[in-house]
matplotlib code that plots the C-alpha trace (Angstrom):
import matplotlib.pyplot as plt

x = [6.9, 7.0, 8.6, 7.8, 11.1, 10.0, 6.5, 6.3, 6.0, 3.0, 1.1, 1.0, -2.3, -2.3, -3.2, -6.5, -6.2, -8.4, -10.8, -10.4, -13.2, -14.5, -17.3, -19.6, -21.1, -24.3, -27.4, -30.2, -30.3, -27.0, -27.1, -23.4, -23.9, -26.6, -24.2, -21.5, -24.0, -24.7, -21.1, -19.9, -21.0, -18.4, -15.7, -16.8, -16.7, -13.2, -11.7, -13.7, -14.3, -17.8, -18.7, -20.4, -23.2, -23.3, -26.3, -25.6, -27.7, -26.1, -27.8, -26.5, -23.0, -23.0, -23.9, -21.2, -18.5, -19.6, -20.1, -22.8, -24.3, -22.7, -26.0, -25.7, -22.0, -21.6, -24.9, -23.1, -20.5, -22.3, -19.2, -18.6, -22.3, -22.0, -18.8, -20.4, -23.3, -20.8, -19.0, -22.3, -23.1, -19.6, -20.0, -23.5, -22.2, -19.1, -21.1, -24.3, -26.5, -29.4, -32.1, -30.8, -32.9, -32.6, -35.3, -37.5, -38.2, -34.5, -33.3, -35.3, -35.3, -34.0, -34.4, -37.3, -35.7, -32.3, -33.9, -35.7, -32.3, -31.0, -34.3, -34.0, -30.4, -31.6, -34.4, -32.2, -33.6, -31.0, -30.0, -33.5, -34.6, -31.6, -32.1, -35.8, -35.1, -32.4, -34.5, -37.4, -35.2, -33.0, -34.7, -38.4, -38.1, -40.6, -41.1, -39.3, -40.1, -43.8, -44.8, -47.5, -45.0, -42.4, -45.0, -46.0, -42.4, -41.9, -45.1, -44.1, -40.7, -42.4, -41.1, -42.9, -43.6, -45.6, -42.8, -40.1, -41.8, -42.6, -39.0, -37.8, -39.4, -37.6, -35.4, -32.5, -32.7, -32.8, -29.8, -27.9, -28.3, -27.2, -24.2, -23.2, -23.3, -21.3, -18.7, -18.4, -17.6, -15.1, -13.4, -12.9, -16.0, -17.8, -20.2, -21.4, -20.3, -17.5, -15.5, -13.2, -10.8, -9.4, -8.7, -8.1, -10.7, -11.9, -14.6, -16.6, -17.4, -14.2, -12.2, -13.6, -10.5, -8.4, -10.8, -10.3, -6.6, -6.4, -8.5, -6.1, -3.1, -4.3, -5.4, -1.9, -0.3, -2.6]
y = [-8.1, -11.8, -13.7, -17.2, -18.3, -16.8, -18.4, -20.8, -24.4, -25.1, -22.2, -24.0, -25.5, -29.2, -29.9, -31.8, -35.3, -36.0, -38.8, -42.1, -42.6, -46.2, -46.9, -49.9, -49.9, -51.9, -53.0, -54.9, -57.5, -59.0, -61.7, -61.3, -57.6, -58.6, -61.0, -58.2, -55.7, -58.1, -58.1, -54.6, -53.5, -55.9, -54.4, -50.9, -51.9, -53.3, -50.4, -47.4, -46.5, -46.1, -47.4, -45.0, -46.8, -45.8, -47.0, -48.1, -49.8, -53.2, -53.8, -50.4, -51.2, -54.6, -52.8, -50.2, -52.7, -55.5, -57.8, -60.4, -61.7, -64.9, -66.8, -65.9, -66.1, -69.5, -71.0, -73.7, -74.5, -76.6, -77.1, -73.4, -72.8, -75.6, -74.1, -70.6, -72.1, -73.9, -70.6, -68.9, -71.7, -71.4, -67.6, -68.0, -70.5, -68.5, -65.4, -67.2, -65.4, -67.9, -65.5, -65.6, -67.4, -67.3, -65.1, -67.1, -63.9, -63.5, -61.9, -58.8, -55.5, -53.3, -49.9, -48.8, -49.8, -48.5, -45.1, -45.5, -46.0, -42.7, -41.0, -42.4, -41.1, -37.6, -37.7, -38.9, -42.4, -44.3, -47.0, -47.9, -48.1, -50.1, -52.6, -53.0, -53.5, -56.1, -57.9, -58.1, -59.2, -61.8, -62.8, -62.6, -63.6, -60.9, -59.6, -56.3, -55.3, -55.0, -51.4, -52.7, -55.0, -52.2, -49.9, -52.7, -53.2, -49.5, -49.4, -52.4, -50.9, -47.8, -45.6, -42.8, -44.8, -42.1, -39.5, -42.0, -43.2, -39.7, -38.6, -41.6, -40.2, -36.9, -36.2, -35.4, -38.8, -40.6, -38.5, -39.3, -43.0, -42.8, -40.7, -43.1, -45.9, -44.1, -42.9, -46.5, -47.7, -44.9, -45.8, -49.4, -51.2, -53.9, -55.4, -55.5, -55.8, -53.4, -51.5, -48.6, -47.9, -44.5, -45.1, -48.9, -51.1, -54.5, -56.7, -59.5, -60.9, -63.0, -59.7, -58.4, -59.5, -57.5, -54.5, -54.6, -54.9, -52.0, -49.8, -50.6, -50.0, -46.6, -45.5, -46.1, -44.1, -41.1]
z = [25.3, 25.7, 22.8, 21.7, 23.3, 26.6, 26.7, 29.6, 28.4, 30.7, 29.0, 25.7, 24.8, 23.8, 20.2, 20.2, 18.6, 15.7, 16.7, 15.0, 12.4, 12.2, 9.8, 9.2, 5.7, 5.9, 4.1, 5.9, 3.2, 4.1, 6.7, 7.3, 8.0, 10.6, 12.3, 12.4, 13.8, 16.7, 17.9, 17.2, 20.6, 22.1, 20.0, 21.0, 24.7, 24.4, 22.3, 23.4, 19.8, 18.3, 14.9, 12.6, 10.8, 7.1, 5.1, 1.5, -1.1, -1.7, -5.0, -6.3, -5.0, -6.8, -10.0, -9.6, -8.8, -11.2, -8.2, -7.5, -4.3, -3.0, -3.6, -7.2, -7.7, -6.1, -7.2, -9.2, -6.5, -3.9, -1.8, -1.5, -0.5, 2.1, 3.5, 3.8, 5.7, 8.0, 8.7, 9.5, 12.0, 13.6, 13.9, 15.5, 18.0, 18.9, 19.6, 20.8, 18.3, 18.8, 17.5, 13.9, 11.3, 7.6, 6.0, 3.6, 1.6, 0.8, -1.4, -0.4, -2.3, 0.5, -1.1, 1.1, 4.4, 3.5, 2.8, 6.1, 7.8, 6.3, 7.4, 10.9, 11.3, 10.2, 12.8, 15.6, 16.0, 13.9, 16.4, 17.4, 13.8, 12.7, 15.5, 14.6, 11.0, 11.6, 14.1, 11.7, 8.8, 10.5, 13.7, 12.8, 9.1, 8.0, 4.5, 4.6, 1.1, 2.1, 3.1, 5.5, 7.2, 7.5, 9.1, 11.5, 12.6, 13.2, 15.3, 17.3, 18.1, 19.5, 16.6, 14.8, 11.7, 9.7, 10.3, 9.3, 6.2, 5.1, 5.6, 3.7, 0.6, 0.9, -2.1, 0.2, 1.9, -1.5, -2.7, 0.5, 0.1, -3.5, -2.5, 0.3, -2.2, -4.9, -2.3, -1.0, -4.5, -5.1, -1.8, -2.9, -1.4, -3.3, -0.8, 2.8, 5.6, 4.8, 7.4, 7.3, 10.2, 9.2, 5.5, 5.9, 4.2, 5.6, 4.2, 5.7, 9.2, 9.1, 9.2, 12.5, 14.4, 12.0, 12.3, 16.1, 15.8, 13.4, 15.8, 18.6, 16.4, 15.1, 18.5, 19.9, 17.1, 17.2]

ax = plt.figure().add_subplot(projection="3d")
ax.plot(x, y, z, "-o")
ax.set_aspect("equal")
plt.show()
């Protein structure tokens, strides 16, 4: 009989490391979330970690956290609004995001397209749908609260619009979006773009450097 003490060291199986979970909590209605979306692939390439895209309903999260959109919160502070615009322009120039344009329909009720994002992930076409929605919202300036426009965007992207729109009405999809939003609030989120690296919370496009640094730090300590 071979005892534990007699077991050869090289016969022991390595303990598999738990993969690092990195999440991006997004809503198509946030221009800053769009800007983050456009540069996350670069962070993935540098770190080897994939971001999990987690759809939330920003309006619902605002209500839960007693928060307001920047456009509303800083409506009476022109210098703050001007600085925020400057920061957007700097970010666009730094990352050469020349396709961005402000949507004249903003603010948009994103309930339909956020349910669509959940449905697309369930049907295995999440990345393509997310890219199509973000492009329509912040590059083509389309009215993404209009059902006909949503259907047209899906069709132009080569996606199965009828299947996606039907699945978006599924009670499970609606419940999933609501649960994602509630969970985000309970984990400390109050807006979008929000990031979690493991259990560490980061908010805003100006924290992307810290997000990447935390990914590297946690990967080296796993």
